[in-house]
PDB file of N, CA, C and O in Angstrom:
ATOM      1  N   MET A   1      38.382 118.177  25.772  1.00  0.00           N
ATOM      2  CA  MET A   1      39.253 118.634  26.814  1.00  0.00           C
ATOM      3  C   MET A   1      38.636 118.424  28.195  1.00  0.00           C
ATOM      4  O   MET A   1      37.420 118.461  28.380  1.00  0.00           O
ATOM      5  N   GLN A   2      39.508 118.208  29.126  1.00  0.00           N
ATOM      6  CA  GLN A   2      38.938 117.871  30.559  1.00  0.00           C
ATOM      7  C   GLN A   2      39.184 119.058  31.282  1.00  0.00           C
ATOM      8  O   GLN A   2      40.119 119.780  30.935  1.00  0.00           O
ATOM      9  N   THR A   3      38.402 119.385  32.329  1.00  0.00           N
ATOM     10  CA  THR A   3      38.565 120.389  33.303  1.00  0.00           C
ATOM     11  C   THR A   3      39.041 119.688  34.535  1.00  0.00           C
ATOM     12  O   THR A   3      38.403 118.703  34.907  1.00  0.00           O
ATOM     13  N   ILE A   4      40.045 120.066  35.183  1.00  0.00           N
ATOM     14  CA  ILE A   4      40.402 119.616  36.563  1.00  0.00           C
ATOM     15  C   ILE A   4      40.398 120.727  37.584  1.00  0.00           C
ATOM     16  O   ILE A   4      40.961 121.812  37.441  1.00  0.00           O
ATOM     17  N   THR A   5      39.680 120.323  38.661  1.00  0.00           N
ATOM     18  CA  THR A   5      39.369 121.366  39.682  1.00  0.00           C
ATOM     19  C   THR A   5      40.039 120.953  40.915  1.00  0.00           C
ATOM     20  O   THR A   5      39.926 119.777  41.259  1.00  0.00           O
ATOM     21  N   ILE A   6      40.805 121.866  41.707  1.00  0.00           N
ATOM     22  CA  ILE A   6      41.401 121.655  42.913  1.00  0.00           C
ATOM     23  C   ILE A   6      40.876 122.629  43.906  1.00  0.00           C
ATOM     24  O   ILE A   6      40.502 123.742  43.537  1.00  0.00           O
ATOM     25  N   ASN A   7      40.832 122.262  45.139  1.00  0.00           N
ATOM     26  CA  ASN A   7      40.471 123.099  46.239  1.00  0.00           C
ATOM     27  C   ASN A   7      41.735 123.328  47.101  1.00  0.00           C
ATOM     28  O   ASN A   7      42.400 122.404  47.569  1.00  0.00           O
ATOM     29  N   LEU A   8      42.021 124.702  47.277  1.00  0.00           N
ATOM     30  CA  LEU A   8      43.146 124.959  48.215  1.00  0.00           C
ATOM     31  C   LEU A   8      42.529 125.821  49.298  1.00  0.00           C
ATOM     32  O   LEU A   8      41.552 126.552  49.137  1.00  0.00           O
ATOM     33  N   SER A   9      43.241 125.645  50.466  1.00  0.00           N
ATOM     34  CA  SER A   9      42.971 126.393  51.690  1.00  0.00           C
ATOM     35  C   SER A   9      43.372 127.806  51.445  1.00  0.00           C
ATOM     36  O   SER A   9      44.041 128.108  50.457  1.00  0.00           O
ATOM     37  N   ASP A  10      42.967 128.694  52.344  1.00  0.00           N
ATOM     38  CA  ASP A  10      43.341 130.078  52.187  1.00  0.00           C
ATOM     39  C   ASP A  10      44.854 130.174  52.387  1.00  0.00           C
ATOM     40  O   ASP A  10      45.470 130.996  51.709  1.00  0.00           O
ATOM     41  N   THR A  11      45.477 129.429  53.230  1.00  0.00           N
ATOM     42  CA  THR A  11      46.724 129.310  53.557  1.00  0.00           C
ATOM     43  C   THR A  11      47.703 128.787  52.307  1.00  0.00           C
ATOM     44  O   THR A  11      48.831 129.234  52.100  1.00  0.00           O
ATOM     45  N   GLN A  12      47.146 127.910  51.637  1.00  0.00           N
ATOM     46  CA  GLN A  12      47.754 127.383  50.387  1.00  0.00           C
ATOM     47  C   GLN A  12      47.722 128.511  49.346  1.00  0.00           C
ATOM     48  O   GLN A  12      48.742 128.708  48.684  1.00  0.00           O
ATOM     49  N   VAL A  13      46.655 129.248  49.153  1.00  0.00           N
ATOM     50  CA  VAL A  13      46.554 130.280  48.107  1.00  0.00           C
ATOM     51  C   VAL A  13      47.515 131.390  48.484  1.00  0.00           C
ATOM     52  O   VAL A  13      48.150 131.994  47.620  1.00  0.00           O
ATOM     53  N   LYS A  14      47.616 131.643  49.719  1.00  0.00           N
ATOM     54  CA  LYS A  14      48.724 132.680  50.136  1.00  0.00           C
ATOM     55  C   LYS A  14      50.067 132.198  49.741  1.00  0.00           C
ATOM     56  O   LYS A  14      50.891 132.948  49.219  1.00  0.00           O
ATOM     57  N   GLY A  15      50.303 130.875  50.004  1.00  0.00           N
ATOM     58  CA  GLY A  15      51.580 130.248  49.575  1.00  0.00           C
ATOM     59  C   GLY A  15      51.949 130.466  48.076  1.00  0.00           C
ATOM     60  O   GLY A  15      53.076 130.781  47.694  1.00  0.00           O
ATOM     61  N   PHE A  16      50.905 130.269  47.301  1.00  0.00           N
ATOM     62  CA  PHE A  16      50.997 130.504  45.873  1.00  0.00           C
ATOM     63  C   PHE A  16      51.168 131.940  45.441  1.00  0.00           C
ATOM     64  O   PHE A  16      51.919 132.273  44.524  1.00  0.00           O
ATOM     65  N   GLU A  17      50.424 132.780  46.158  1.00  0.00           N
ATOM     66  CA  GLU A  17      50.592 134.142  45.916  1.00  0.00           C
ATOM     67  C   GLU A  17      52.035 134.679  46.239  1.00  0.00           C
ATOM     68  O   GLU A  17      52.468 135.703  45.711  1.00  0.00           O
ATOM     69  N   TYR A  18      52.713 133.967  47.091  1.00  0.00           N
ATOM     70  CA  TYR A  18      54.048 134.371  47.552  1.00  0.00           C
ATOM     71  C   TYR A  18      55.056 134.097  46.270  1.00  0.00           C
ATOM     72  O   TYR A  18      56.047 134.796  46.057  1.00  0.00           O
ATOM     73  N   VAL A  19      54.660 132.980  45.449  1.00  0.00           N
ATOM     74  CA  VAL A  19      55.514 132.702  44.301  1.00  0.00           C
ATOM     75  C   VAL A  19      55.120 133.238  43.039  1.00  0.00           C
ATOM     76  O   VAL A  19      55.904 133.210  42.091  1.00  0.00           O
ATOM     77  N   GLY A  20      53.919 133.750  42.936  1.00  0.00           N
ATOM     78  CA  GLY A  20      53.437 134.274  41.753  1.00  0.00           C
ATOM     79  C   GLY A  20      52.171 135.163  41.972  1.00  0.00           C
ATOM     80  O   GLY A  20      51.504 135.029  42.997  1.00  0.00           O
ATOM     81  N   ALA A  21      51.841 136.071  41.006  1.00  0.00           N
ATOM     82  CA  ALA A  21      50.872 137.004  41.148  1.00  0.00           C
ATOM     83  C   ALA A  21      49.452 136.386  41.144  1.00  0.00           C
ATOM     84  O   ALA A  21      48.485 136.859  41.741  1.00  0.00           O
ATOM     85  N   ASP A  22      49.461 135.244  40.374  1.00  0.00           N
ATOM     86  CA  ASP A  22      48.117 134.736  40.049  1.00  0.00           C
ATOM     87  C   ASP A  22      48.273 133.252  40.285  1.00  0.00           C
ATOM     88  O   ASP A  22      48.872 132.567  39.456  1.00  0.00           O
ATOM     89  N   PRO A  23      47.728 132.698  41.443  1.00  0.00           N
ATOM     90  CA  PRO A  23      47.823 131.265  41.793  1.00  0.00           C
ATOM     91  C   PRO A  23      47.083 130.366  40.756  1.00  0.00           C
ATOM     92  O   PRO A  23      47.578 129.264  40.519  1.00  0.00           O
ATOM     93  N   GLU A  24      46.059 130.702  40.185  1.00  0.00           N
ATOM     94  CA  GLU A  24      45.396 129.959  39.199  1.00  0.00           C
ATOM     95  C   GLU A  24      46.373 129.758  38.012  1.00  0.00           C
ATOM     96  O   GLU A  24      46.660 128.637  37.591  1.00  0.00           O
ATOM     97  N   GLU A  25      46.837 130.839  37.529  1.00  0.00           N
ATOM     98  CA  GLU A  25      47.792 131.001  36.366  1.00  0.00           C
ATOM     99  C   GLU A  25      49.015 130.099  36.647  1.00  0.00           C
ATOM    100  O   GLU A  25      49.449 129.406  35.727  1.00  0.00           O
ATOM    101  N   TRP A  26      49.575 130.069  37.828  1.00  0.00           N
ATOM    102  CA  TRP A  26      50.764 129.449  38.123  1.00  0.00           C
ATOM    103  C   TRP A  26      50.495 127.857  38.133  1.00  0.00           C
ATOM    104  O   TRP A  26      51.292 127.066  37.628  1.00  0.00           O
ATOM    105  N   VAL A  27      49.374 127.491  38.715  1.00  0.00           N
ATOM    106  CA  VAL A  27      49.057 126.067  38.744  1.00  0.00           C
ATOM    107  C   VAL A  27      48.806 125.557  37.350  1.00  0.00           C
ATOM    108  O   VAL A  27      49.273 124.478  36.985  1.00  0.00           O
ATOM    109  N   THR A  28      48.036 126.357  36.527  1.00  0.00           N
ATOM    110  CA  THR A  28      47.865 125.984  35.176  1.00  0.00           C
ATOM    111  C   THR A  28      49.062 125.839  34.382  1.00  0.00           C
ATOM    112  O   THR A  28      49.185 124.884  33.616  1.00  0.00           O
ATOM    113  N   ASN A  29      49.997 126.769  34.521  1.00  0.00           N
ATOM    114  CA  ASN A  29      51.239 126.685  33.781  1.00  0.00           C
ATOM    115  C   ASN A  29      52.075 125.564  34.173  1.00  0.00           C
ATOM    116  O   ASN A  29      52.865 125.017  33.403  1.00  0.00           O
ATOM    117  N   CYS A  30      51.881 125.218  35.437  1.00  0.00           N
ATOM    118  CA  CYS A  30      52.815 123.996  35.897  1.00  0.00           C
ATOM    119  C   CYS A  30      52.234 122.740  35.310  1.00  0.00           C
ATOM    120  O   CYS A  30      52.988 121.882  34.853  1.00  0.00           O
ATOM    121  N   ALA A  31      50.834 122.581  35.301  1.00  0.00           N
ATOM    122  CA  ALA A  31      50.236 121.416  34.804  1.00  0.00           C
ATOM    123  C   ALA A  31      50.500 121.292  33.209  1.00  0.00           C
ATOM    124  O   ALA A  31      50.851 120.237  32.682  1.00  0.00           O
ATOM    125  N   VAL A  32      50.301 122.411  32.563  1.00  0.00           N
ATOM    126  CA  VAL A  32      50.454 122.438  31.083  1.00  0.00           C
ATOM    127  C   VAL A  32      51.828 122.017  30.762  1.00  0.00           C
ATOM    128  O   VAL A  32      52.031 121.236  29.833  1.00  0.00           O
ATOM    129  N   ASN A  33      52.840 122.524  31.526  1.00  0.00           N
ATOM    130  CA  ASN A  33      54.277 122.320  31.146  1.00  0.00           C
ATOM    131  C   ASN A  33      54.629 120.837  31.397  1.00  0.00           C
ATOM    132  O   ASN A  33      55.315 120.201  30.598  1.00  0.00           O
ATOM    133  N   ARG A  34      54.135 120.309  32.536  1.00  0.00           N
ATOM    134  CA  ARG A  34      54.444 118.894  32.843  1.00  0.00           C
ATOM    135  C   ARG A  34      53.703 117.974  31.828  1.00  0.00           C
ATOM    136  O   ARG A  34      54.210 116.901  31.501  1.00  0.00           O
ATOM    137  N   ALA A  35      52.486 118.393  31.318  1.00  0.00           N
ATOM    138  CA  ALA A  35      51.971 117.449  30.340  1.00  0.00           C
ATOM    139  C   ALA A  35      52.703 117.557  29.061  1.00  0.00           C
ATOM    140  O   ALA A  35      52.759 116.591  28.300  1.00  0.00           O
ATOM    141  N   ARG A  36      53.289 118.732  28.777  1.00  0.00           N
ATOM    142  CA  ARG A  36      53.961 118.858  27.492  1.00  0.00           C
ATOM    143  C   ARG A  36      55.322 118.001  27.676  1.00  0.00           C
ATOM    144  O   ARG A  36      55.764 117.363  26.720  1.00  0.00           O
ATOM    145  N   GLN A  37      55.862 118.003  28.719  1.00  0.00           N
ATOM    146  CA  GLN A  37      57.076 117.132  28.879  1.00  0.00           C
ATOM    147  C   GLN A  37      56.766 115.668  28.683  1.00  0.00           C
ATOM    148  O   GLN A  37      57.468 114.930  27.992  1.00  0.00           O
ATOM    149  N   ALA A  38      55.651 115.275  29.344  1.00  0.00           N
ATOM    150  CA  ALA A  38      55.192 113.840  29.184  1.00  0.00           C
ATOM    151  C   ALA A  38      54.929 113.573  27.682  1.00  0.00           C
ATOM    152  O   ALA A  38      55.339 112.550  27.134  1.00  0.00           O
ATOM    153  N   ILE A  39      54.238 114.520  27.048  1.00  0.00           N
ATOM    154  CA  ILE A  39      53.896 114.237  25.612  1.00  0.00           C
ATOM    155  C   ILE A  39      55.257 114.139  24.863  1.00  0.00           C
ATOM    156  O   ILE A  39      55.494 113.218  24.082  1.00  0.00           O
ATOM    157  N   ASP A  40      56.175 115.178  25.152  1.00  0.00           N
ATOM    158  CA  ASP A  40      57.551 114.970  24.379  1.00  0.00           C
ATOM    159  C   ASP A  40      58.183 113.556  24.671  1.00  0.00           C
ATOM    160  O   ASP A  40      58.805 112.992  23.771  1.00  0.00           O
ATOM    161  N   GLU A  41      58.055 113.034  25.776  1.00  0.00           N
ATOM    162  CA  GLU A  41      58.640 111.777  26.085  1.00  0.00           C
ATOM    163  C   GLU A  41      57.962 110.637  25.353  1.00  0.00           C
ATOM    164  O   GLU A  41      58.591 109.749  24.778  1.00  0.00           O
ATOM    165  N   ILE A  42      56.625 110.714  25.408  1.00  0.00           N
ATOM    166  CA  ILE A  42      55.669 109.572  24.634  1.00  0.00           C
ATOM    167  C   ILE A  42      56.178 109.742  23.217  1.00  0.00           C
ATOM    168  O   ILE A  42      56.626 108.734  22.671  1.00  0.00           O
ATOM    169  N   VAL A  43      56.168 110.833  22.582  1.00  0.00           N
ATOM    170  CA  VAL A  43      56.388 110.914  21.177  1.00  0.00           C
ATOM    171  C   VAL A  43      57.829 110.322  20.793  1.00  0.00           C
ATOM    172  O   VAL A  43      58.033 109.669  19.770  1.00  0.00           O
ATOM    173  N   LYS A  44      58.788 110.636  21.741  1.00  0.00           N
ATOM    174  CA  LYS A  44      60.117 110.099  21.494  1.00  0.00           C
ATOM    175  C   LYS A  44      60.163 108.612  21.518  1.00  0.00           C
ATOM    176  O   LYS A  44      60.786 107.979  20.666  1.00  0.00           O
ATOM    177  N   ILE A  45      59.460 108.014  22.558  1.00  0.00           N
ATOM    178  CA  ILE A  45      59.376 106.622  22.662  1.00  0.00           C
ATOM    179  C   ILE A  45      58.648 106.010  21.503  1.00  0.00           C
ATOM    180  O   ILE A  45      59.153 105.040  20.938  1.00  0.00           O
ATOM    181  N   TYR A  46      57.601 106.459  21.139  1.00  0.00           N
ATOM    182  CA  TYR A  46      56.749 105.920  20.102  1.00  0.00           C
ATOM    183  C   TYR A  46      57.391 106.024  18.720  1.00  0.00           C
ATOM    184  O   TYR A  46      57.338 105.087  17.924  1.00  0.00           O
ATOM    185  N   VAL A  47      57.987 107.164  18.455  1.00  0.00           N
ATOM    186  CA  VAL A  47      58.761 107.294  17.054  1.00  0.00           C
ATOM    187  C   VAL A  47      59.843 106.300  17.057  1.00  0.00           C
ATOM    188  O   VAL A  47      60.038 105.624  16.047  1.00  0.00           O
ATOM    189  N   ALA A  48      60.637 106.141  18.222  1.00  0.00           N
ATOM    190  CA  ALA A  48      61.719 105.163  18.127  1.00  0.00           C
ATOM    191  C   ALA A  48      61.174 103.685  17.944  1.00  0.00           C
ATOM    192  O   ALA A  48      61.775 102.827  17.296  1.00  0.00           O
ATOM    193  N   HIS A  49      59.972 103.491  18.589  1.00  0.00           N
ATOM    194  CA  HIS A  49      59.272 102.251  18.349  1.00  0.00           C
ATOM    195  C   HIS A  49      58.973 102.027  16.819  1.00  0.00           C
ATOM    196  O   HIS A  49      59.331 100.993  16.254  1.00  0.00           O
ATOM    197  N   CYS A  50      58.348 102.973  16.216  1.00  0.00           N
ATOM    198  CA  CYS A  50      58.041 102.960  14.741  1.00  0.00           C
ATOM    199  C   CYS A  50      59.288 102.706  13.907  1.00  0.00           C
ATOM    200  O   CYS A  50      59.282 101.897  12.980  1.00  0.00           O
ATOM    201  N   LEU A  51      60.311 103.383  14.242  1.00  0.00           N
ATOM    202  CA  LEU A  51      61.495 103.234  13.412  1.00  0.00           C
ATOM    203  C   LEU A  51      62.100 101.825  13.554  1.00  0.00           C
ATOM    204  O   LEU A  51      62.537 101.198  12.589  1.00  0.00           O
ATOM    205  N   ASP A  52      62.096 101.362  14.844  1.00  0.00           N
ATOM    206  CA  ASP A  52      62.526  99.992  15.028  1.00  0.00           C
ATOM    207  C   ASP A  52      61.820  98.985  14.439  1.00  0.00           C
ATOM    208  O   ASP A  52      62.418  98.001  14.003  1.00  0.00           O
ATOM    209  N   THR A  53      60.448  99.104  14.351  1.00  0.00           N
ATOM    210  CA  THR A  53      59.651  98.059  13.848  1.00  0.00           C
ATOM    211  C   THR A  53      59.238  98.332  12.274  1.00  0.00           C
ATOM    212  O   THR A  53      58.553  97.502  11.676  1.00  0.00           O
ATOM    213  N   GLY A  54      59.649  99.428  11.700  1.00  0.00           N
ATOM    214  CA  GLY A  54      59.139  99.760  10.371  1.00  0.00           C
ATOM    215  C   GLY A  54      57.799 100.234  10.186  1.00  0.00           C
ATOM    216  O   GLY A  54      57.316 100.399   9.066  1.00  0.00           O
ATOM    217  N   ALA A  55      57.149 100.470  11.320  1.00  0.00           N
ATOM    218  CA  ALA A  55      55.783 101.025  11.314  1.00  0.00           C
ATOM    219  C   ALA A  55      55.687 102.458  10.877  1.00  0.00           C
ATOM    220  O   ALA A  55      56.664 103.194  11.017  1.00  0.00           O
ATOM    221  N   ALA A  56      54.575 102.891  10.359  1.00  0.00           N
ATOM    222  CA  ALA A  56      54.468 104.273   9.959  1.00  0.00           C
ATOM    223  C   ALA A  56      54.228 105.146  11.104  1.00  0.00           C
ATOM    224  O   ALA A  56      53.427 104.803  11.973  1.00  0.00           O
ATOM    225  N   VAL A  57      54.911 106.330  11.172  1.00  0.00           N
ATOM    226  CA  VAL A  57      54.697 107.288  12.237  1.00  0.00           C
ATOM    227  C   VAL A  57      53.528 108.082  11.985  1.00  0.00           C
ATOM    228  O   VAL A  57      53.405 108.619  10.884  1.00  0.00           O
ATOM    229  N   PRO A  58      52.620 108.225  12.910  1.00  0.00           N
ATOM    230  CA  PRO A  58      51.481 109.062  12.760  1.00  0.00           C
ATOM    231  C   PRO A  58      51.817 110.431  12.476  1.00  0.00           C
ATOM    232  O   PRO A  58      52.980 110.718  12.760  1.00  0.00           O
ATOM    233  N   SER A  59      51.079 111.398  11.968  1.00  0.00           N
ATOM    234  CA  SER A  59      51.431 112.585  11.368  1.00  0.00           C
ATOM    235  C   SER A  59      51.449 113.817  12.434  1.00  0.00           C
ATOM    236  O   SER A  59      52.149 114.816  12.274  1.00  0.00           O
ATOM    237  N   THR A  60      50.621 113.616  13.494  1.00  0.00           N
ATOM    238  CA  THR A  60      50.552 114.702  14.488  1.00  0.00           C
ATOM    239  C   THR A  60      50.899 114.072  15.703  1.00  0.00           C
ATOM    240  O   THR A  60      50.815 112.850  15.830  1.00  0.00           O
ATOM    241  N   ARG A  61      51.367 114.982  16.796  1.00  0.00           N
ATOM    242  CA  ARG A  61      51.666 114.669  18.066  1.00  0.00           C
ATOM    243  C   ARG A  61      50.339 113.996  18.801  1.00  0.00           C
ATOM    244  O   ARG A  61      50.476 113.047  19.573  1.00  0.00           O
ATOM    245  N   GLU A  62      49.175 114.511  18.525  1.00  0.00           N
ATOM    246  CA  GLU A  62      47.987 113.886  19.150  1.00  0.00           C
ATOM    247  C   GLU A  62      47.865 112.503  18.745  1.00  0.00           C
ATOM    248  O   GLU A  62      47.582 111.647  19.584  1.00  0.00           O
ATOM    249  N   GLU A  63      48.073 112.187  17.424  1.00  0.00           N
ATOM    250  CA  GLU A  63      47.932 110.868  16.807  1.00  0.00           C
ATOM    251  C   GLU A  63      48.901 109.944  17.415  1.00  0.00           C
ATOM    252  O   GLU A  63      48.579 108.798  17.727  1.00  0.00           O
ATOM    253  N   ILE A  64      50.163 110.453  17.600  1.00  0.00           N
ATOM    254  CA  ILE A  64      51.185 109.674  18.137  1.00  0.00           C
ATOM    255  C   ILE A  64      50.843 109.270  19.666  1.00  0.00           C
ATOM    256  O   ILE A  64      50.958 108.104  20.045  1.00  0.00           O
ATOM    257  N   VAL A  65      50.477 110.163  20.395  1.00  0.00           N
ATOM    258  CA  VAL A  65      50.199 109.821  21.838  1.00  0.00           C
ATOM    259  C   VAL A  65      49.096 108.793  21.787  1.00  0.00           C
ATOM    260  O   VAL A  65      49.219 107.745  22.422  1.00  0.00           O
ATOM    261  N   SER A  66      48.004 109.048  21.048  1.00  0.00           N
ATOM    262  CA  SER A  66      46.934 107.993  20.920  1.00  0.00           C
ATOM    263  C   SER A  66      47.418 106.702  20.630  1.00  0.00           C
ATOM    264  O   SER A  66      47.152 105.742  21.353  1.00  0.00           O
ATOM    265  N   ALA A  67      48.162 106.616  19.544  1.00  0.00           N
ATOM    266  CA  ALA A  67      48.713 105.394  19.101  1.00  0.00           C
ATOM    267  C   ALA A  67      49.627 104.572  20.055  1.00  0.00           C
ATOM    268  O   ALA A  67      49.678 103.345  20.140  1.00  0.00           O
ATOM    269  N   ALA A  68      50.357 105.519  20.772  1.00  0.00           N
ATOM    270  CA  ALA A  68      51.306 104.979  21.824  1.00  0.00           C
ATOM    271  C   ALA A  68      50.493 104.241  22.929  1.00  0.00           C
ATOM    272  O   ALA A  68      50.939 103.204  23.420  1.00  0.00           O
ATOM    273  N   PHE A  69      49.343 104.755  23.310  1.00  0.00           N
ATOM    274  CA  PHE A  69      48.551 104.123  24.350  1.00  0.00           C
ATOM    275  C   PHE A  69      47.863 102.943  23.728  1.00  0.00           C
ATOM    276  O   PHE A  69      47.903 101.849  24.291  1.00  0.00           O
ATOM    277  N   GLU A  70      47.256 103.113  22.630  1.00  0.00           N
ATOM    278  CA  GLU A  70      46.434 102.106  21.971  1.00  0.00           C
ATOM    279  C   GLU A  70      47.294 100.793  21.695  1.00  0.00           C
ATOM    280  O   GLU A  70      46.799  99.674  21.825  1.00  0.00           O
ATOM    281  N   SER A  71      48.505 100.986  21.338  1.00  0.00           N
ATOM    282  CA  SER A  71      49.411  99.798  21.146  1.00  0.00           C
ATOM    283  C   SER A  71      50.088  99.360  22.407  1.00  0.00           C
ATOM    284  O   SER A  71      50.768  98.334  22.441  1.00  0.00           O
ATOM    285  N   ARG A  72      49.896 100.161  23.479  1.00  0.00           N
ATOM    286  CA  ARG A  72      50.382  99.723  24.697  1.00  0.00           C
ATOM    287  C   ARG A  72      52.037  99.827  24.729  1.00  0.00           C
ATOM    288  O   ARG A  72      52.714  99.232  25.568  1.00  0.00           O
ATOM    289  N   VAL A  73      52.530 100.590  23.789  1.00  0.00           N
ATOM    290  CA  VAL A  73      54.050 100.983  23.851  1.00  0.00           C
ATOM    291  C   VAL A  73      54.232 101.819  25.109  1.00  0.00           C
ATOM    292  O   VAL A  73      55.246 101.688  25.795  1.00  0.00           O
ATOM    293  N   VAL A  74      53.392 102.564  25.381  1.00  0.00           N
ATOM    294  CA  VAL A  74      53.421 103.313  26.723  1.00  0.00           C
ATOM    295  C   VAL A  74      52.175 102.925  27.558  1.00  0.00           C
ATOM    296  O   VAL A  74      51.121 102.580  27.023  1.00  0.00           O
ATOM    297  N   LYS A  75      52.345 102.998  28.864  1.00  0.00           N
ATOM    298  CA  LYS A  75      51.152 102.636  29.753  1.00  0.00           C
ATOM    299  C   LYS A  75      51.101 103.653  30.885  1.00  0.00           C
ATOM    300  O   LYS A  75      52.086 104.307  31.228  1.00  0.00           O
ATOM    301  N   THR A  76      49.880 103.751  31.453  1.00  0.00           N
ATOM    302  CA  THR A  76      49.776 104.583  32.667  1.00  0.00           C
ATOM    303  C   THR A  76      50.218 103.928  33.888  1.00  0.00           C
ATOM    304  O   THR A  76      50.178 102.698  33.922  1.00  0.00           O
ATOM    305  N   PRO A  77      50.637 104.585  34.897  1.00  0.00           N
ATOM    306  CA  PRO A  77      50.907 103.930  35.995  1.00  0.00           C
ATOM    307  C   PRO A  77      49.859 102.899  36.615  1.00  0.00           C
ATOM    308  O   PRO A  77      50.180 101.915  37.282  1.00  0.00           O
ATOM    309  N   ALA A  78      48.615 103.259  36.308  1.00  0.00           N
ATOM    310  CA  ALA A  78      47.589 102.365  36.839  1.00  0.00           C
ATOM    311  C   ALA A  78      47.573 101.024  35.990  1.00  0.00           C
ATOM    312  O   ALA A  78      47.279  99.956  36.527  1.00  0.00           O
ATOM    313  N   GLN A  79      47.862 101.106  34.795  1.00  0.00           N
ATOM    314  CA  GLN A  79      48.027  99.846  33.887  1.00  0.00           C
ATOM    315  C   GLN A  79      49.248  99.057  34.347  1.00  0.00           C
ATOM    316  O   GLN A  79      49.147  97.840  34.498  1.00  0.00           O
ATOM    317  N   ILE A  80      50.426  99.709  34.582  1.00  0.00           N
ATOM    318  CA  ILE A  80      51.548  98.929  35.082  1.00  0.00           C
ATOM    319  C   ILE A  80      51.242  98.345  36.345  1.00  0.00           C
ATOM    320  O   ILE A  80      51.521  97.163  36.547  1.00  0.00           O
ATOM    321  N   ARG A  81      50.659  99.099  37.276  1.00  0.00           N
ATOM    322  CA  ARG A  81      50.291  98.484  38.595  1.00  0.00           C
ATOM    323  C   ARG A  81      49.295  97.228  38.491  1.00  0.00           C
ATOM    324  O   ARG A  81      49.411  96.247  39.226  1.00  0.00           O
ATOM    325  N   ALA A  82      48.383  97.346  37.583  1.00  0.00           N
ATOM    326  CA  ALA A  82      47.444  96.273  37.486  1.00  0.00           C
ATOM    327  C   ALA A  82      48.151  94.964  36.903  1.00  0.00           C
ATOM    328  O   ALA A  82      47.836  93.831  37.266  1.00  0.00           O
ATOM    329  N   GLU A  83      49.124  95.240  35.976  1.00  0.00           N
ATOM    330  CA  GLU A  83      49.823  94.100  35.379  1.00  0.00           C
ATOM    331  C   GLU A  83      50.642  93.489  36.415  1.00  0.00           C
ATOM    332  O   GLU A  83      50.712  92.261  36.466  1.00  0.00           O
ATOM    333  N   LEU A  84      51.325  94.287  37.323  1.00  0.00           N
ATOM    334  CA  LEU A  84      52.138  93.679  38.236  1.00  0.00           C
ATOM    335  C   LEU A  84      51.392  92.863  39.388  1.00  0.00           C
ATOM    336  O   LEU A  84      51.848  91.851  39.920  1.00  0.00           O
ATOM    337  N   GLU A  85      50.167  93.468  39.686  1.00  0.00           N
ATOM    338  CA  GLU A  85      49.326  92.737  40.632  1.00  0.00           C
ATOM    339  C   GLU A  85      48.785  91.477  40.063  1.00  0.00           C
ATOM    340  O   GLU A  85      48.494  90.530  40.793  1.00  0.00           O
ATOM    341  N   ALA A  86      48.638  91.446  38.709  1.00  0.00           N
ATOM    342  CA  ALA A  86      48.064  90.172  37.994  1.00  0.00           C
ATOM    343  C   ALA A  86      49.046  89.060  38.046  1.00  0.00           C
ATOM    344  O   ALA A  86      48.717  87.876  37.963  1.00  0.00           O
ATOM    345  N   GLN A  87      50.405  89.534  38.203  1.00  0.00           N
ATOM    346  CA  GLN A  87      51.524  88.463  38.007  1.00  0.00           C
ATOM    347  C   GLN A  87      51.700  87.816  39.409  1.00  0.00           C
ATOM    348  O   GLN A  87      52.305  86.747  39.485  1.00  0.00           O
ATOM    349  N   THR A  88      51.167  88.453  40.599  1.00  0.00           N
ATOM    350  CA  THR A  88      51.386  87.955  41.807  1.00  0.00           C
ATOM    351  C   THR A  88      50.148  87.006  42.285  1.00  0.00           C
ATOM    352  O   THR A  88      50.181  86.457  43.386  1.00  0.00           O
TER     353      THR A  88
END
């Protein structure tokens, strides 16, 4: 598990306090929810890929996400950018 740390100004903290009682909890919930949405999308893409190619579908979401990146069925924005730059 990775720890991601951000620094906020006092004004930014006040802004978060305006929308929720606990700014740290609000930011954590936001990040966790966005990661969940991305995982759902990756699982959908990779399961479709497996069904289309006759490949076995891994048994857990964690394994599916790992396999999707290892097989390059899905790529990070940095990987896509590097590939595009290599073409020029």
